[in-house]
Each structure stands twice: as structure tokens, then as C-alpha cells.
Backbone as a chain_set.jsonl record, in Angstrom:
{"seq": "XXXXXXXXXXXXXXXXXXXXXXXXXXXXXXXXXXXXXXXXXXXXXXXXXXXXXXXXXXXXXXXXXXXXXXXXXXXXXXXXXXXXXXXXXXXXXXXXXXXXXXXXXXXXXXXX", "coords": {"N": [[4.518, 15.995, 7.096], [4.68, 13.234, 4.837], [6.107, 10.14, 3.641], [6.496, 10.221, 0.206], [5.038, 8.706, -2.688], [3.928, 5.505, -3.884], [2.674, 3.203, -1.52], [3.36, -0.111, -0.401], [2.572, -3.407, 0.606], [5.065, -5.604, 1.904], [6.786, -8.279, 0.156], [8.182, -11.463, -0.641], [10.764, -11.439, -2.834], [11.959, -12.937, -5.901], [15.102, -13.579, -5.942], [18.671, -13.868, -6.401], [19.511, -14.869, -3.995], [17.133, -15.686, -2.643], [16.237, -17.655, -4.404], [17.387, -19.993, -3.844], [16.202, -20.836, -1.583], [14.089, -22.956, 0.37], [10.591, -24.004, -0.04], [9.331, -23.747, 2.352], [10.924, -21.914, 3.698], [10.556, -19.616, 2.072], [7.88, -19.165, 2.476], [7.766, -18.653, 5.236], [9.289, -16.294, 5.258], [7.637, -14.671, 3.611], [5.41, -14.271, 5.458], [6.65, -12.545, 7.32], [7.434, -10.361, 5.589], [4.921, -9.499, 4.721], [3.854, -8.153, 6.779], [5.009, -5.696, 6.804], [5.254, -2.389, 5.543], [6.156, -0.644, 2.712], [7.701, 2.043, 0.844], [8.558, 3.014, -2.459], [8.927, 0.499, -3.567], [10.26, -1.86, -5.593], [10.437, -4.382, -8.076], [12.308, -4.465, -10.03], [14.835, -3.718, -9.133], [15.194, -5.482, -7.273], [14.073, -4.929, -4.757], [15.877, -3.323, -3.446], [15.861, -0.472, -3.312], [13.669, 0.081, -1.696], [11.885, 1.609, 0.957], [11.362, 1.346, 4.428], [8.244, 1.861, 5.852], [6.566, 1.231, 7.998], [5.968, -1.412, 10.462], [3.559, -3.814, 11.033], [2.007, -5.229, 13.859], [2.14, -8.655, 13.971], [0.941, -10.289, 15.775], [-1.557, -9.429, 16.208], [-4.748, -10.365, 15.376], [-5.928, -9.323, 13.093], [-4.044, -8.231, 11.506], [-3.459, -8.241, 8.783], [-5.448, -6.808, 7.49], [-5.117, -4.38, 8.697], [-2.561, -3.771, 7.782], [-3.105, -3.592, 5.02], [-4.812, -1.294, 4.999], [-3.072, 0.672, 5.928], [-1.09, 0.707, 3.971], [-2.566, 1.724, 1.908], [-2.901, 4.369, 2.633], [-1.624, 6.826, 1.484], [-2.942, 6.999, -1.009], [-5.598, 7.21, -0.262], [-5.564, 9.601, 1.107], [-4.864, 11.369, -1.039], [-7.103, 11.07, -2.693], [-9.122, 12.092, -1.088], [-8.235, 14.746, -0.665], [-8.431, 15.626, -3.356], [-11.136, 15.423, -3.724], [-12.156, 17.27, -1.884], [-11.015, 19.614, -2.941], [-12.41, 19.67, -5.352], [-14.935, 20.181, -4.434], [-14.608, 22.688, -3.063], [-13.846, 24.432, -5.122], [-16.114, 24.482, -6.611], [-16.629, 22.702, -8.713], [-18.265, 21.192, -11.592], [-21.073, 18.976, -11.379], [-20.572, 16.468, -12.615], [-17.721, 16.365, -12.618], [-17.272, 16.337, -9.863], [-18.666, 13.926, -9.276], [-17.066, 12.117, -10.587], [-14.716, 12.198, -9.023], [-15.739, 11.253, -6.637], [-16.323, 8.602, -7.458], [-13.777, 7.704, -7.981], [-12.737, 7.901, -5.304], [-14.225, 6.012, -4.081], [-13.233, 3.719, -5.259], [-10.713, 3.669, -4.299], [-11.139, 3.337, -1.635], [-12.34, 0.832, -1.616], [-10.097, -0.732, -2.385], [-8.489, -0.232, -0.121], [-9.916, -1.557, 1.793], [-9.486, -4.157, 1.168]], "CA": [[4.759, 15.402, 5.783], [4.841, 11.798, 4.858], [6.98, 9.623, 2.542], [5.772, 10.223, -0.966], [5.072, 7.505, -3.511], [3.023, 4.422, -3.546], [3.074, 2.309, -0.397], [2.91, -1.45, -0.653], [2.972, -4.427, 1.623], [6.2, -6.389, 1.436], [6.565, -9.678, -0.337], [9.417, -12.089, -0.926], [11.055, -11.35, -4.249], [12.831, -13.904, -6.395], [16.49, -12.978, -6.129], [19.74, -14.965, -6.327], [19.597, -15.375, -2.547], [15.85, -16.44, -2.331], [16.082, -18.683, -5.393], [17.883, -21.23, -3.264], [15.383, -21.091, -0.379], [13.006, -23.934, 0.301], [9.284, -23.417, 0.021], [8.994, -23.378, 3.79], [11.676, -20.636, 3.956], [9.927, -18.505, 1.38], [6.583, -18.944, 3.19], [8.01, -17.988, 6.501], [9.76, -14.883, 4.914], [6.395, -13.965, 3.225], [4.719, -13.881, 6.608], [7.344, -11.404, 7.851], [7.344, -9.289, 4.693], [3.552, -9.004, 4.543], [3.535, -7.335, 7.893], [5.813, -4.47, 6.624], [4.803, -1.455, 4.587], [7.312, -0.035, 2.096], [7.566, 2.882, -0.29], [9.58, 2.8, -3.495], [9.112, -0.97, -3.713], [10.504, -2.167, -7.019], [11.032, -5.729, -8.358], [13.493, -4.39, -10.937], [16.096, -3.648, -8.353], [15.088, -6.59, -6.251], [13.694, -4.368, -3.461], [17.011, -2.562, -2.787], [15.475, 0.948, -3.12], [12.444, 0.242, -0.819], [11.997, 2.232, 2.314], [10.336, 0.786, 5.409], [7.312, 2.883, 6.407], [6.213, 0.707, 9.299], [5.716, -2.796, 10.577], [2.31, -4.079, 11.732], [2.249, -6.316, 14.809], [1.461, -9.745, 13.465], [0.238, -10.915, 16.812], [-2.927, -8.89, 16.14], [-5.412, -11.302, 14.456], [-6.389, -8.555, 11.941], [-2.848, -7.457, 11.066], [-3.445, -8.101, 7.338], [-6.419, -5.747, 7.108], [-4.472, -3.079, 9.094], [-1.419, -3.519, 6.841], [-3.653, -3.114, 3.774], [-5.335, 0.037, 5.163], [-1.882, 1.59, 6.086], [-0.444, 0.728, 2.642], [-3.413, 2.6, 1.028], [-3.053, 5.686, 3.177], [-1.369, 7.896, 0.587], [-3.98, 7.033, -2.075], [-6.857, 7.687, 0.389], [-5.278, 11.057, 1.349], [-4.897, 12.162, -2.373], [-8.46, 11.046, -3.185], [-9.876, 12.956, -0.201], [-7.895, 16.086, -1.033], [-9.003, 15.917, -4.623], [-12.655, 15.624, -3.51], [-12.317, 18.51, -1.164], [-10.699, 20.682, -3.872], [-13.501, 19.749, -6.277], [-16.109, 20.822, -3.754], [-14.266, 24.076, -2.797], [-13.743, 25.182, -6.36], [-17.397, 24.334, -7.183], [-16.604, 22.04, -10.076], [-19.525, 20.689, -11.996], [-21.513, 17.694, -10.752], [-19.872, 15.31, -13.271], [-16.353, 16.318, -12.105], [-17.311, 15.834, -8.431], [-18.965, 12.537, -9.297], [-15.794, 11.317, -11.034], [-13.785, 12.121, -7.879], [-16.386, 10.338, -5.682], [-16.09, 7.296, -7.927], [-12.305, 7.384, -7.715], [-12.47, 7.692, -3.98], [-14.791, 4.67, -3.759], [-12.256, 2.674, -5.745], [-9.511, 3.634, -3.356], [-11.675, 2.745, -0.361], [-12.46, -0.596, -1.85], [-8.755, -1.223, -2.351], [-8.002, -0.178, 1.235], [-10.614, -2.458, 2.566], [-9.031, -5.449, 0.704]], "C": [[4.9, 13.934, 5.883], [5.692, 11.351, 3.629], [6.085, 9.53, 1.276], [5.922, 8.921, -1.764], [4.09, 6.46, -3.022], [3.584, 3.566, -2.394], [2.559, 0.958, -0.735], [3.372, -2.325, 0.486], [4.196, -5.162, 1.074], [5.916, -7.708, 0.906], [8.034, -10.232, -0.664], [9.599, -12.052, -2.469], [11.943, -12.481, -4.608], [14.136, -13.298, -6.751], [17.51, -14.202, -6.233], [19.782, -15.577, -4.973], [18.323, -16.284, -2.31], [15.564, -17.57, -3.268], [16.456, -20.049, -4.801], [17.125, -21.679, -2.009], [14.435, -22.221, -0.645], [11.611, -23.217, 0.288], [8.883, -23.0, 1.35], [9.689, -22.071, 4.121], [11.035, -19.423, 3.292], [8.57, -18.099, 1.996], [6.82, -18.245, 4.446], [8.452, -16.476, 6.279], [8.548, -14.03, 4.388], [5.641, -13.468, 4.38], [5.353, -12.624, 7.255], [7.115, -10.129, 6.923], [5.982, -8.65, 4.612], [3.112, -8.092, 5.721], [4.228, -5.941, 7.838], [5.262, -3.76, 5.472], [5.993, -0.703, 4.018], [6.911, 0.984, 1.087], [8.694, 2.605, -1.214], [9.909, 1.369, -3.734], [9.174, -1.364, -5.184], [11.102, -3.577, -7.241], [12.206, -5.576, -9.245], [14.733, -4.309, -10.247], [16.093, -4.554, -7.165], [14.848, -6.005, -4.857], [14.742, -3.514, -2.783], [16.623, -1.174, -2.505], [14.321, 1.14, -2.114], [12.902, 0.87, 0.481], [10.999, 1.832, 3.208], [9.589, 1.959, 5.963], [6.946, 2.48, 7.821], [6.052, -0.803, 9.288], [4.45, -2.922, 11.462], [2.497, -5.277, 12.604], [1.442, -7.531, 14.307], [0.717, -10.593, 14.479], [-1.224, -10.592, 16.844], [-3.605, -9.768, 15.103], [-5.818, -10.593, 13.172], [-5.27, -7.736, 11.403], [-2.899, -7.237, 9.495], [-4.345, -6.993, 6.926], [-5.78, -4.406, 7.565], [-3.306, -2.743, 8.206], [-1.951, -2.993, 5.466], [-4.163, -1.669, 3.855], [-4.144, 1.049, 5.232], [-1.195, 1.733, 4.759], [-1.321, 1.656, 1.69], [-3.549, 4.104, 1.478], [-2.695, 6.858, 2.248], [-2.456, 8.061, -0.51], [-5.238, 7.641, -1.459], [-6.666, 9.138, 0.701], [-5.416, 11.853, 0.08], [-6.353, 12.104, -2.876], [-9.349, 11.937, -2.388], [-9.527, 14.4, -0.538], [-8.45, 16.535, -2.299], [-10.526, 16.126, -4.608], [-12.902, 16.865, -2.929], [-12.077, 19.684, -2.12], [-11.839, 20.793, -4.889], [-14.7, 20.419, -5.733], [-15.856, 22.376, -3.514], [-14.283, 24.948, -4.034], [-15.084, 25.108, -7.204], [-17.382, 23.822, -8.578], [-17.991, 21.469, -10.304], [-19.784, 19.35, -11.266], [-20.8, 16.455, -11.395], [-18.403, 15.197, -12.779], [-16.321, 15.861, -10.69], [-17.689, 14.345, -8.384], [-17.769, 11.622, -9.675], [-14.911, 11.161, -9.835], [-14.399, 11.287, -6.776], [-16.17, 8.896, -6.101], [-14.698, 6.789, -7.675], [-12.12, 7.145, -6.216], [-13.079, 6.39, -3.551], [-13.87, 3.552, -4.129], [-11.109, 2.531, -4.765], [-9.862, 2.998, -2.048], [-11.828, 1.282, -0.49], [-11.062, -1.337, -1.756], [-8.162, -1.292, -0.894], [-8.618, -1.2, 2.109], [-10.246, -3.982, 2.188], [-10.06, -6.043, -0.11]], "O": [[5.222, 13.424, 6.956], [5.938, 12.136, 2.714], [5.058, 8.852, 1.282], [6.84, 8.139, -1.521], [3.526, 6.531, -1.931], [4.775, 3.265, -2.322], [1.466, 0.826, -1.287], [4.347, -2.068, 1.193], [4.319, -5.311, -0.142], [4.848, -8.251, 1.186], [8.953, -9.453, -0.922], [8.775, -12.527, -3.251], [12.649, -12.988, -3.736], [14.263, -12.585, -7.746], [17.134, -15.371, -6.149], [20.083, -16.765, -4.854], [18.418, -17.427, -1.863], [14.708, -18.4, -2.961], [15.931, -21.092, -5.19], [17.378, -22.75, -1.457], [14.015, -22.424, -1.784], [11.497, -22.022, 0.563], [8.171, -22.009, 1.514], [9.097, -21.205, 4.765], [10.979, -18.34, 3.874], [8.179, -16.932, 2.034], [6.115, -17.277, 4.734], [8.042, -15.568, 7.002], [8.453, -12.838, 4.68], [5.222, -12.311, 4.351], [4.623, -11.733, 7.691], [6.697, -9.059, 7.365], [5.861, -7.435, 4.456], [2.12, -7.368, 5.63], [4.038, -5.119, 8.735], [4.834, -4.381, 4.5], [6.785, -0.163, 4.79], [5.847, 0.833, 0.486], [9.698, 2.018, -0.811], [11.045, 1.037, -4.07], [8.199, -1.198, -5.916], [12.137, -3.916, -6.668], [13.067, -6.456, -9.257], [15.717, -4.834, -10.767], [16.861, -4.416, -6.213], [15.368, -6.532, -3.874], [14.529, -3.03, -1.672], [17.043, -0.671, -1.462], [14.038, 2.274, -1.726], [14.012, 0.716, 0.991], [9.818, 1.927, 2.874], [10.171, 2.918, 6.47], [7.009, 3.296, 8.74], [6.006, -1.414, 8.22], [4.303, -2.24, 12.476], [3.085, -6.266, 12.167], [0.216, -7.464, 14.221], [-0.037, -11.496, 14.118], [-2.038, -11.328, 17.402], [-3.063, -9.908, 14.007], [-6.044, -11.293, 12.185], [-5.5, -6.643, 10.885], [-2.451, -6.211, 8.983], [-3.977, -6.257, 6.011], [-5.906, -3.403, 6.862], [-3.069, -1.575, 7.9], [-1.361, -2.107, 4.848], [-3.983, -0.896, 2.914], [-4.218, 2.136, 4.66], [-0.741, 2.832, 4.442], [-0.78, 2.279, 0.777], [-4.185, 4.933, 0.827], [-3.443, 7.835, 2.236], [-2.813, 9.184, -0.865], [-5.875, 8.496, -2.073], [-7.633, 9.885, 0.548], [-6.027, 12.922, 0.096], [-6.791, 13.091, -3.468], [-10.28, 12.513, -2.952], [-10.433, 15.22, -0.688], [-8.911, 17.671, -2.408], [-11.086, 16.902, -5.383], [-13.802, 17.568, -3.386], [-12.845, 20.647, -2.117], [-12.207, 21.908, -5.259], [-15.413, 21.134, -6.437], [-16.735, 23.211, -3.726], [-14.704, 26.104, -3.972], [-15.151, 25.601, -8.33], [-17.994, 24.373, -9.494], [-18.778, 21.284, -9.376], [-18.909, 18.725, -10.665], [-20.484, 15.501, -10.683], [-17.903, 14.095, -12.552], [-15.449, 15.078, -10.314], [-17.14, 13.584, -7.587], [-17.557, 10.541, -9.127], [-14.38, 10.071, -9.623], [-13.658, 10.653, -6.025], [-15.875, 8.042, -5.265], [-14.462, 5.662, -7.238], [-11.378, 6.227, -5.867], [-12.497, 5.702, -2.713], [-13.739, 2.562, -3.409], [-10.625, 1.44, -4.464], [-9.09, 2.264, -1.432], [-11.483, 0.538, 0.429], [-10.926, -2.392, -1.137], [-7.466, -2.235, -0.517], [-7.994, -1.687, 3.052], [-10.684, -4.915, 2.861], [-9.886, -7.153, -0.614]]}, "num_chains": 1, "name": "protein.A"}
């Protein structure tokens, strides 16, 4: 099983604490946050309810692409499961095509 809900890359939120930071401090924190993947990420509660899924090694030159792919994993899984279900239950061509189109959108998002 995996952590349910939308997964997102981290970002620096404007909070009472971060409002006093310099631009350089926010930029440095953004670099750290963007390498982390969270579920339950909400700006409304200033990120307090977020759950860390994983951290992508920033030393890897393509960490941003890896982080985007990992953040898209739940959507990719759901799109694939939906497509398989449509095939197994022999849904009509239009229903299958709709799921293929949705899967393509998710893949595009995952690829950045």
C-alpha cells in the first residue's frame, strides 16, 4: 500500500516565519523543499499537515525530473488501473479512448 492522496513537490510557503526571510534565504529553502515529495500538502494550514513521502538526492543532475516523476506516481497508478479496468470489462471504444487520453495527460504532467 502507499500513502493516499495527491503527492506534490515541496515549496516554501509564506508564513509568519518565512515572511521575515531574505530573498536569498527563501531561494535556499526552495532548493531544499523542491527535492522533497509530500502528501496532504496544503497552503491553508501552512504545510503543517503534510507528510514526507521521500527526498530526492539533489546531487543528481536530474533530481528535478526524478522528483516530478515520483510526485506523479499516484496519478500514474490510478490512470493505469483505470485503463486496465476499461480493457478487462470490455468498455466501448469511446470509454477506452477517454482513459487513454487521461493517461496521456498524466504522463505529460509526470514528464514535466
